[in-house]
C-alpha positions in Angstrom: -49.9 14.9 35.8 -47.2 15.8 38.4 -46.2 19.0 40.2 -42.7 19.9 40.0 -40.4 22.8 40.8 -39.6 24.9 37.6 -35.7 24.4 38.5 -36.0 20.8 38.2 -37.9 20.9 34.8 -36.2 19.8 31.8 -36.6 21.2 28.2 -38.9 19.0 26.1 -41.3 18.5 29.1 -44.8 19.1 28.3 -47.2 21.8 30.7 -49.9 19.8 32.2 -51.8 23.0 33.1 -52.4 26.3 31.5 -50.6 29.4 32.6 -52.5 32.6 33.3 -51.5 36.3 33.1 -53.0 38.8 35.9 -55.5 39.4 33.7 -56.8 35.8 33.3 -55.3 35.6 29.6 -53.6 32.3 28.7 -49.9 32.6 28.6 -49.1 29.0 28.1 -51.5 26.5 27.0 -52.2 23.2 28.0 -49.7 20.7 26.3 -47.2 23.3 25.2 -43.6 21.8 24.9 -41.2 23.5 27.4 -37.9 25.2 26.3 -35.1 26.3 28.4 -36.3 29.7 27.4 -39.8 29.4 28.5 -38.8 27.8 31.6 -36.2 30.8 32.6 -39.2 33.2 31.7 -41.4 31.4 34.0 -39.0 31.7 37.0 -38.5 35.3 36.2 -42.2 35.8 36.5 -42.2 34.6 40.2 -43.6 30.8 38.9 -41.9 28.3 41.0 -44.0 25.2 40.6 -45.7 23.7 37.4 -47.6 20.9 36.3 -46.3 18.3 33.9 -48.0 16.0 31.8 -46.2 12.8 30.7 -46.9 9.0 30.2 -45.9 7.7 33.3 -48.2 10.2 35.5 -51.2 9.8 33.1 -54.6 9.8 34.9 -53.4 11.7 37.6 -55.8 14.6 38.0 -55.5 17.6 39.8 -58.6 18.3 41.8 -60.3 21.7 41.1 -61.7 23.5 44.4 -63.3 26.2 42.3 -63.5 26.4 38.4 -60.9 28.0 36.2 -63.5 30.4 35.2 -64.5 31.3 38.7 -60.9 31.9 39.8 -60.6 34.3 36.8 -63.5 36.3 37.8 -62.6 36.3 41.7 -59.3 37.4 41.0 -60.7 40.2 38.9 -63.1 41.4 41.3 -60.3 41.4 44.1 -58.0 43.7 41.9 -60.6 45.8 41.0 -61.9 46.2 44.6 -58.2 47.0 45.9 -57.2 49.4 43.5 -60.6 51.3 43.8 -59.9 51.3 47.4 -56.6 52.6 46.8 -57.4 55.1 44.2 -60.2 56.6 46.7 -57.5 57.7 49.0 -56.3 60.2 46.5 -59.5 61.0 45.1 -61.2 61.2 48.4 -64.3 59.3 46.9 -65.5 56.2 48.5 -66.3 53.4 46.4 -69.0 50.9 47.2 -68.1 47.5 46.4 -70.3 45.2 48.2 -72.5 44.3 45.3 -69.5 43.0 43.1 -67.8 41.0 46.0 -71.3 39.3 46.9 -71.9 38.2 43.3 -68.4 36.7 43.3 -68.8 35.1 46.7 -71.8 33.7 45.6 -70.1 31.9 42.5 -67.5 30.8 44.7 -69.9 29.1 47.3 -71.6 27.5 44.4 -68.4 25.9 43.3 -67.6 24.6 46.8 -71.0 23.3 47.4 -70.7 21.1 44.5 -67.4 19.9 45.8 -67.9 20.1 49.6 -66.0 16.9 50.4 -62.8 18.1 48.6 -59.5 18.7 50.7 -57.7 22.0 50.7 -55.2 21.9 48.1 -52.6 24.4 46.7 -54.1 26.8 44.6 -53.2 29.6 41.8 -49.6 27.8 41.3 -49.7 28.6 37.6 -51.0 32.3 37.7 -48.7 35.4 37.2 -50.2 37.9 39.6 -49.9 40.2 42.4 -49.4 37.9 45.8 -51.9 40.2 47.6 -54.8 39.3 45.2 -53.9 35.7 44.9 -53.6 35.4 48.7 -57.0 37.0 49.3 -58.6 34.2 47.1 -56.8 31.4 48.4 -57.7 32.6 52.1 -61.3 32.9 51.2 -61.7 29.4 49.3 -60.1 27.5 52.2 -61.8 29.2 54.9 -65.0 28.8 52.9 -64.7 25.1 52.7 -63.8 25.1 56.3 -67.1 26.7 57.0 -69.0 24.1 54.9 -67.2 21.2 56.8 -67.9 23.2 60.1 -71.8 23.2 59.2 -72.3 26.9 58.7 -75.6 27.9 56.7 -75.2 29.7 53.1 -75.7 33.0 55.0 -73.1 32.6 57.5 -70.7 31.2 54.7 -71.5 34.1 52.7 -70.3 36.6 55.6 -67.4 34.3 56.4 -66.5 34.5 52.9 -66.8 37.9 52.4 -64.6 38.6 55.1 -62.0 36.4 54.4 -61.9 37.6 50.7 -61.6 41.2 52.1 -59.4 40.6 55.1 -56.3 42.0 53.9 -58.4 45.2 51.9 -56.4 47.6 54.3 -53.3 47.0 52.7 -54.5 48.9 49.7 -53.6 51.8 51.8 -50.1 51.0 52.7 -47.2 52.6 50.7 -46.2 50.4 47.9 -42.5 50.5 49.0 -43.3 49.0 52.3 -46.0 46.8 50.9 -43.6 45.4 48.0 -40.4 45.5 49.9 -38.4 42.6 48.8 -36.6 42.0 52.1 -37.3 42.1 55.8 -39.2 44.9 57.1 -37.8 47.6 59.9 -39.4 48.1 63.0 -41.2 51.4 61.5 -42.4 49.8 58.4 -43.8 46.9 60.2 -45.6 48.9 62.2 -46.9 50.8 59.1 -47.8 47.3 57.8 -49.7 46.5 61.0 -52.0 49.3 60.4 -53.7 47.6 57.4 -56.2 45.7 59.9 -57.4 49.4 61.1 -57.4 50.6 57.4 -59.3 47.8 56.5 -62.1 48.2 59.1 -62.5 51.8 58.4 -62.9 51.0 54.8 -65.5 48.3 55.3 -67.5 49.3 58.5 -69.8 51.6 56.6 -70.2 49.6 53.5 -74.1 49.3 53.0 -73.9 45.8 51.1 -71.4 44.2 53.8 -72.5 42.9 57.2 -70.3 44.8 60.0 -68.8 41.5 60.7 -66.8 41.5 57.4 -65.2 44.6 58.6 -64.4 43.3 62.2 -62.6 40.2 60.3 -60.4 42.9 58.5 -59.7 44.3 62.1 -59.2 41.2 64.1 -57.4 38.4 62.0 -54.1 39.2 63.5 -55.5 38.8 67.0 -54.3 35.7 68.8 -56.2 33.7 71.8 -53.1 34.8 74.1 -53.5 38.5 73.4 -50.1 38.5 71.7 -51.8 39.7 68.1 -52.9 43.2 66.9 -54.0 45.8 66.6 -55.6 45.6 69.8 -54.0 42.5 71.7 -57.7 41.1 72.7 -57.8 37.7 73.9 -60.0 34.0 73.4 -63.7 35.0 73.2 -63.3 38.5 72.5 -62.2 37.5 69.0 -64.7 36.6 66.7 -65.0 33.1 65.4 -64.8 34.2 62.0 -61.8 36.1 62.5 -60.4 32.9 64.2 -60.8 30.9 61.1 -59.3 33.2 58.9 -56.2 33.8 61.0 -55.5 30.1 60.9 -55.8 30.2 57.0 -54.1 33.4 56.6 -51.2 32.1 58.3 -51.2 28.8 56.3 -51.5 30.3 53.0 -48.9 33.1 53.6 -46.3 29.9 55.0 -47.0 28.0 51.7 -46.6 31.0 49.3 -43.5 31.7 47.7 -42.3 35.5 48.4 -39.5 37.4 47.2 -37.6 37.1 50.4 -38.0 33.6 51.3 -39.2 30.0 49.7 -42.5 28.7 50.8 -43.1 25.9 53.4 -44.8 22.6 52.1 -48.2 22.0 53.6 -47.2 19.5 56.1 -44.4 21.7 57.5 -46.9 24.8 57.7 -49.4 22.6 59.6 -46.8 21.3 62.1 -46.0 24.8 62.7 -49.6 25.9 63.1 -50.0 23.3 65.6 -47.0 24.7 67.6 -49.6 27.6 68.4 -52.2 25.5 69.6 -54.2 26.8 72.4 -52.2 29.9 72.5 -52.2 31.6 69.1 -54.8 29.4 67.6 -58.2 27.5 68.9 -57.3 23.5 69.0 -60.6 22.6 68.0 -60.3 24.9 64.6 -56.8 23.5 64.0 -58.2 20.1 64.1 -60.9 20.5 61.7 -58.1 22.5 59.5 -55.9 19.7 59.7 -58.2 16.9 58.7 -59.4 19.1 55.5 -55.6 19.8 54.6 -54.1 17.6 51.8 -50.7 17.9 53.5 -49.3 15.9 50.6 -51.1 17.3 47.2 -52.0 15.4 44.3 -49.1 15.5 41.8 -46.2 16.0 44.3 -43.2 14.1 44.2 -42.3 12.0 47.3 -39.5 9.7 48.5 -40.6 6.8 50.6 -38.8 5.2 53.4 -38.1 2.3 51.0 -36.1 4.3 48.8 -38.8 4.3 46.0 -40.1 7.6 44.7 -43.1 8.3 43.2 -46.0 10.9 42.5 -49.2 11.6 45.0 -52.2 9.8 43.0 -55.1 10.3 45.6 -55.6 11.4 49.3 -56.9 9.2 52.0 -59.3 11.3 53.8 -58.9 9.0 56.9 -55.1 9.0 57.0 -53.9 11.8 55.3 -50.2 11.1 56.0 -50.8 7.7 53.9 -51.8 8.8 50.5 -51.8 6.7 47.3 -48.5 6.9 45.5 -47.8 5.9 41.9 -44.2 4.4 42.3 -41.9 5.7 39.4 -38.4 4.6 40.5 -37.0 1.6 42.4 -35.1 1.5 46.0 -31.8 2.3 43.8 -33.0 5.2 42.0 -33.7 3.4 38.9 -36.8 4.4 36.6 -39.5 1.8 36.4 -40.5 0.8 32.9 -43.9 -0.3 34.4 -44.8 2.4 37.2 -47.4 1.1 39.6 -49.8 2.7 42.7 -49.1 1.8 46.0 -52.0 2.6 48.7 -49.9 3.5 51.7 -52.7 3.0 54.1 -52.2 -0.6 53.2 -48.3 -0.8 53.6 -48.0 0.4 57.0 -44.2 -0.4 56.9 -43.7 2.1 54.2 -43.9 5.8 54.8 -43.0 9.2 53.1 -39.6 10.3 54.2 -39.3 13.5 52.2 -40.8 15.8 49.7 -38.9 16.3 46.6 -38.4 19.6 45.9 -35.1 19.8 43.7 -32.5 17.7 42.1 -32.8 16.5 38.8 -36.2 15.8 37.3 -37.4 12.4 36.4 -37.2 11.9 32.6 -40.3 12.0 30.5 -40.1 8.8 28.7 
């Protein structure tokens, strides 16, 4: 299985993983043969990458941080919570949501505990959904995985996870024409968007089934160490550690997600950009743990090597993340190999990844 841009896929290729609607319904099943019409439809629905199954990448399995069922249930919970919050502003009735999100968070933690050594991989690439809901779940899963690596207790992880799952709930009170604007925001619109932190705090602070820290995660996740963040411009130790974790992951997921007005960054590019803010925007020790848990070259991604060969990431070497195992599909001259083979870059130090292949003609399926 390999991850490919929809624009690089060819009719006749077969889908490697299911594609879901926003309600968790399977739109396209695993193994479906793709037509040009289906590829065009996927692009129009905002799906930019899909997993392709073919003989040359047989045996390459994409690790799942949480199960498909947990993802579907969690997305449904997030959507319901955000929609209830938005509706309550019109009805004047405050919906208590703590019980539902605690149950969802408990299931997410159960999945992550059984997969605690997993690396942070790209999630929800094949789901047709509102960016805000997917982003909330991604940030929750990534942050919780970091919390496990950090050694937090189950109770601490529950609070951190709830804070990350609901960190953007204040956006339910942002006007849709601002929230969903396809282009850059005006100064006035950006000021309105920034208010989601304060609105999130107000929505969560009196929730009887949530710790108050959860509300502060919504309030503080855009604060930065040097005081350049918002809404209060607080610094360093004034920012809760949970909000610092969420701030790192929130930025990472935003950078690696496709939006209407810009393309996504690749994981290694986003990590480099985060490190540019080390000790000024983000805590350096937290960034180090984050870097050590991110698969900068996710399994299934196509890469070009310094040798000129092209291949697909088979597995991650956790001690040398920049030197994964690659299945070589083409030779130095770009010709496809009849017998692909796996190369462990940690044992071939003269060869390195020169670029990630994100466009251009797809490799043939045969």
